[in-house]
N, C-alpha and C positions, 0 to 999 in steps of 0.2 A: 731668736733663739739666742740660747746663749753660747759664746765661743766655745768650741771643742777643741780639744788636746787631740790631734789625729794620730792615732800609729799605723793603722790602714790607709795609706795615702793613694796607693793604685790597685783599684778594685776591677775584678773581670766580673761582667754578668755572661753566663755562657749558657748555649742552645741546649735543648735537653734533646738528646739521641738514645738509642738503643743501649740498655744497662741491664742489670740483673730483673730492678721492678719494671721495666720499662720494653719488653722484646717487643722489638719490631719499630720500636720509637714513636708509639701510638700517643704518646703521652706529649701533650704540644703547648702546656701551660709555660709560661716563663716567669722567674721570680721575682721580677720587678717591671713595672710598667713606662713608659716613657716619661709620664709626670714624675714618678718617686725617682726615677734616675734624675731628673732634675733637682729634685730638694737635695740628694747626695751632692751633686755638683755643685749648688748653692752653699753648702756645708764646707766647700774647701776640697773634696775630693774627687780625684780623677778615675773616671768610669769609663771602663772600656768592655765594648759589647759585640757579642760577635756578630757577624753578618747575618740576619735572618731568625734572630734568636726570639724573637716577637710575633712571626708570620702565624703561626700555628693558631695565635687567639686573636690575630686582626690587628698587630702592633707592627708596625712599617719602620724600616731602616731610617727612612728620613725623619722619622717622629723623634727618635734616638739622637737621632744628630742636632734637631733643634732644640732638643732641652740639654744640648751641652755636653752628651758622650762622643766617644773616638770609636768609632769601628774597626775590628781586627776581624781576620780571617781563624778558621779554626787551628791552624796550625801555630798561631802567634799567639791565642788567647790566653794560654796558662803561663807563658813567658814572662819574669820580671813582675811579677803580681804578689802584692802583699796578701790580699784575701779575693778566694774565688767564691761566687754566689752561684748558687742553680737549685733548681727547685727540688727533684729527687737527687738520689745519690750519682756519683760518678760511674762511668765505664770502667771496666776494670783496666781497658787502653790506655785512657786518659791517666790513669794516677802517675804513670812513668814520664808524664812531660809535665806534673806539678813540681816546681821547685819546694827543695826539702826547707822546712820550718815556714812555709805559707800558711794560712788558715783557710780552710774550706768551710763553707757554710751554705748547709741543705738539710734535707730530711735524710738522716745517715741511716735510721734503722738498723743499727750494729748486731742486735740479737738477732735480728733475722737473716743478715748476709755477712756470716762470721769469717771468711774468707776475704771479701772485701775489705772489711775492718782490719785484719791480719796486715794486708797490704799496704795500707794508708800507714799503720803504726812502722811496719818495715821501712818506709820512705820517709818517717818522721814529718808527716802533716797533721798540725793541728787540725782537729774535725769538732764544731761546735753543731750539735744536732736541734735543728729548729724546733722538732716536734718534741724534745726535752725540756725546753726554756718555759719556766714555768713565773708566774706573777708572784710576788714577794715583798710585803707578807700578801695573803689573801684580801681582796678587796670584795667587800660586801655593800652593795646597794641595799636603798629603800625598800626596793620591790623585793629585792631578795629575802631580806628581814622579815617583812610582812609575809611574805608567804610561807616561811618556815615558820613564826611563832602563829599565825593563822589557824594552821593545820595541828601546831602543837594543842593550842587550846581547845580545838575541834576532838582531838584525841585523847585530851587528857584524863578525862572521867574514866574511859575505857581501859587506858595504861592503869590508872589506881586500882579499879577493880577486878583486873586481870582478865577482862573479857575481851582484849584488842586481839586475841586469836580468833575469835567468832566473828570479827566485824568485818562485813564485807562494804568495803570507800568505794564508793563513785564519785567521780570526778565530774561534774558538767559543764562542756563548753572547752574553749582553748584560747587562752592568751599567755603572756610571759607570768604573769602573778601564779596563774593555776599550775603552769609547767614545776616553779620551784615548790608547789604544796604537794603537787604528785612524787617529787624525790623527796619530800619530809615524809611523807604515808610510808612510801614501801621503805625506808628506813627503819619503820617502826613494826613492820613483820606482821600485817593484818592478815585476817585469812585470805582476803582477794583484793586486787585494786584495778578498776578500770575506769577509762574515759568514755563518756558518753557524747555524741550528739547534743548542742544544745536545742535543737527541734525535736529531742526525743519526746514519743507519747508515754503516758503512764501505762496504757496496754501493751507497750514492748517491753517493758519492765519484768525481769525475772526474779528478783528479791525485793522483798519490803518487809517491814516488822522492825523493832526494836535492835536487831544485830546488823540492820544497814545504817550508814552514813551516807548523805547525798549533799556534797560541797559545791557550791558554785559561788560565782562574782558578779552580782546583780549591777555592777556599774558597767557589764556588758550583755548580762544576760536578761532577754526581753521571752518574759512567760507566755509568750501567746497561748500555749495549750494548757497552762492554770496545773502546770506540773507541781509547781511547791505546794498548792492547797490540797491535793489528792495525797501526796505525801504524808504533810501532816494529818490527815485523815487515817492514815494505815501507821502512824504510831512510830514513823522513820525518825533517826535523827538527822536533820539539819543544820547547815552551817552556810552562815553567807558571808565570804570574804571581806565585800566591801562594807557592811553590817559591823564586823569588825574593827575595820580601818578607823570609820567615823567613831566607834566607839571606846576603842583601846590601844589605838595604832600607835600613838605619841608615847604613852607610857610602855607599851610592851617593848618598841622598839628601843628606847631609851633604856631599860632595863637588861634587855638583851646585849647591847654594847657594852655595859657595864660588867656584866657576867661571863662575856664570852671573850677571853684573849684572841686577837686575830689570830691565823693560821701562820704557821713561815711559809707556807708556800700555798698556791690559789691554783686556777686556771693556767692552761696551756697560753701561750702568748701568742703562739703564731698556727693558728687554727680554722678550719673550717669544719667542726665538728658538727653543727647544725644542717649545715649543707649535705655532707656527708650521709646522714641520716635520711633526709630529704630526698636525695639519689639513690639510694639503696631501694626505701621504700617504694619511690615512683617506679622502679625497675622490676622487683617484684610484683605490683600490682599490675602493671603492664604485660607481664608473662601469665599470671594469673587469668586474666581477662583471656589472654590468646587462648590459655591450656583448657579453660572451664567457662568456653562463651554462654553457657545456660545459665551460668553461677549469678544471680545478683549480688553486684559489687556490697553494695550497701549491707548486706546481711551476710558478708563473707565473715568467718571466724578468723580472726587473727590474733597472733600473740606475737608480744615486744618483752623480750629478756633485757631487762634493766631499765634504767630512770634516768641514766646519767646524760651528758648534752647531746651525744650522739643519738642514742635512743631515743630523746626527745625529738629530735628533730624527725625522725621515721613515724611517731606519734602523729607529729602535726601533718607530715604529708596524708599519712592514711586519713587522720580527721577532714583534710581537705577535700579529699576524694569522696567522701561521704560515706563511709563505712560507721555503721552506728555505735558500735560497741567493740571497745578494744582493750584487750585483756593485759595486764602489766605486770610482768612476774619480778617478783626479788629474790631474795636468800631463800625465803620460807617456801615459796610457789615453784622454785625450783630444785627444793630437793628431792632426793630419788624416789622417795614414796608420795610427791606431789606431781611433779611434771607431767605424768603420764595423763593425767586428767584433762591436763590444756592440750596436750599434744594429740588426745584422739579426737578425730573429726575437724582437725584445723585445716585452714588452705593457704594459711601463710604466716610461718614462722621467721621474726626477724630478730637476730641476736644483737646486742649492745653493750655485753657485758665482756669487761677485759679482765682475766683470772689472773691471779697474782702469780709471780713469775715460779715460786718454788712447786707451783701445783699444775702449771702446764705441762701436758703431755701425760699428765696423771689423772686428772679429773676433766670431765666432759660433761657439758648440761644437756646439750642434743647429742646421742649417742648413735653410734650406727646401727643398733638393736633397736632405737627407737625409729628410724629412720627405714629401716627392716618389716617392722613387726608394727609400730602404732601409728606414726603420719600416714595419712592416706594417699593412695598412688595418686597423681597428677598434682599433688602441693607443691609449694614452693619453700624452700629454707634461704633465707637470704642473712649473709654474714657480714657486718659491718665492720667488724675487727679485725677479720681476716688472720694470718700466720703463716706460719713455714715449719719445716721438719724441726728445726730448733727454737720455735718460739711459738708452741700450739694454739690454737684458738678455742674456745669452749666448744665447737661445733667440731666433732669427731672426724666427721668427712672430710675435714679441710683440711688438707696434708700440707699445702700450699696455694696461698691467693691464686685466682683467676685473676685474669687480663683481659683487655678488649681484644686480644687474638683468640679469645675462647671465652666469653663472659662466663658462661656457666656450664655445670655438666648435670648428667643424671644418674642417680644412683639408686638401685632399686624402685626404678619408677618416681623416684622424688628428684625435684629439678632443686640444684645448689648451686647458690652462684657467693663468691666472696672476693669482690674484683678489688685489687690494688688500685686505688684513687676513685672513689664512688664518683665525684664531681665531675671527672672527665665524660660522664654521661649526660650531656645536655647542658651543663654548668660551667663548664671550661673555662670562659670569661669572667663570668660573677665571681667564681673562686680567685681566679688570677689576680682579679683587684682588691680582693679583700686579703688574701696573703700580702700582697705587694704592700699595702699601706702598714700590716703588722710588721712585715721585715724592716722597713724604714723606721719604724717607731723604735722597734728595739735597738737598732743600728745608731741611731742619731740623735732619740730624744730620751724615752725613759731607762732604758738599760745602757746605751751609749756605748755598745761595743766596740765601736770603731774607734776608742781610745786605747783598745789595747788588753792582752791577755790578763795582764796584772793589776788591771783595775775593775775584774768582772764582777758583776754582782751577784749575791748569793743564788738568784734564781736561774743564771746563766751560768755559774761555775758548777753546779750538776749536769750540764749540758754540754761541758766540755769533754767529750767522751773519748777524744785521743789527743794525748798531749799533757801539759805544755814540753813543747821542744824547742 
């Protein structure tokens, strides 16, 4: 590692306690693992760890000591520190313990907790919001571009002859390449978009003919049921991503890179969006089984709103649970005149759509009227995005996120859950390890935040939501 010019020499790793987004202190994750603390120490940083900070996810104090940390009690941990690192935002009481002009590095969520944001500003605490740091420029891998260009090729003729509005797109199977293709298809607004199990049988298909596109990847798709042959006989449009890769990938990817300037910003640098989607979907399916014990889960009607990273995590979990047909809703399908046809007879609705700030609290995709009038009694709505009174969700019933203290509520006999911190449900340690490695990466590797606020990269500057002081 190249030598760093360290601005934040004394860093505190703080234990998660009760706070506005952590009622009863049930969030047990810690921002840094012992091994990752050791990497900071090796880089020349003095790391102070609060006693018991990692116990909730199985990391003992002795492990932090072994990796070079200095243990401190709660009453000292905020004193004389240049930077304070914690996973979620601070308790209101702890703000007074922080030194003026120190830097707090956490999931700040300023829009959801404006009172706390104002307190931090008044105390002149610099705040870097982990959830706001973006890669810059956007990194696009071979797999990303292959998925994008492959689906573009498959849809080209339908876009050119303006028949995309009548096209039903079915993606067969699950892998990372197909996930990217789903996202590209969603942005092109076909009539419908579905994800099907790789073992689906021809007899189980509802739509056939020239207004359908079946998209698959033969590098991983074993067509034991002779599905492709049967689809060809019904004049369905068929596209094999692997065949496209063999014939056109090199040319298509080169052309893409030459004609598409990299976006200024890409994905969140510190995130577990895929795990969030997995955890939310897992919880929804668990509740569905409990509430509808006679339902054959494989035939459940499941609707996923959105096709971004968190929504795709949900799709993958639903797929892994054996559900045969997943309805994926984009902008066209969530319009007021279309969404009801998907909510009718639905068993599970999963929202992964983040509304633009200017329409939050004004526009809702799943309304209270839908819950009362359209969605069947006993069904479930899982909101992966969540919200608050000042930062509303696309699900109107969600006035505030739910918490582990009460993970769901019932409205008009429909169960709704919008958990703050979905990975806390059975994925605490796994998500802790992932978050920790990402935090270390932005601190001392790619973005080098540890070198000070005056040298922040463009992807981090936007995350400095309070300060500089």
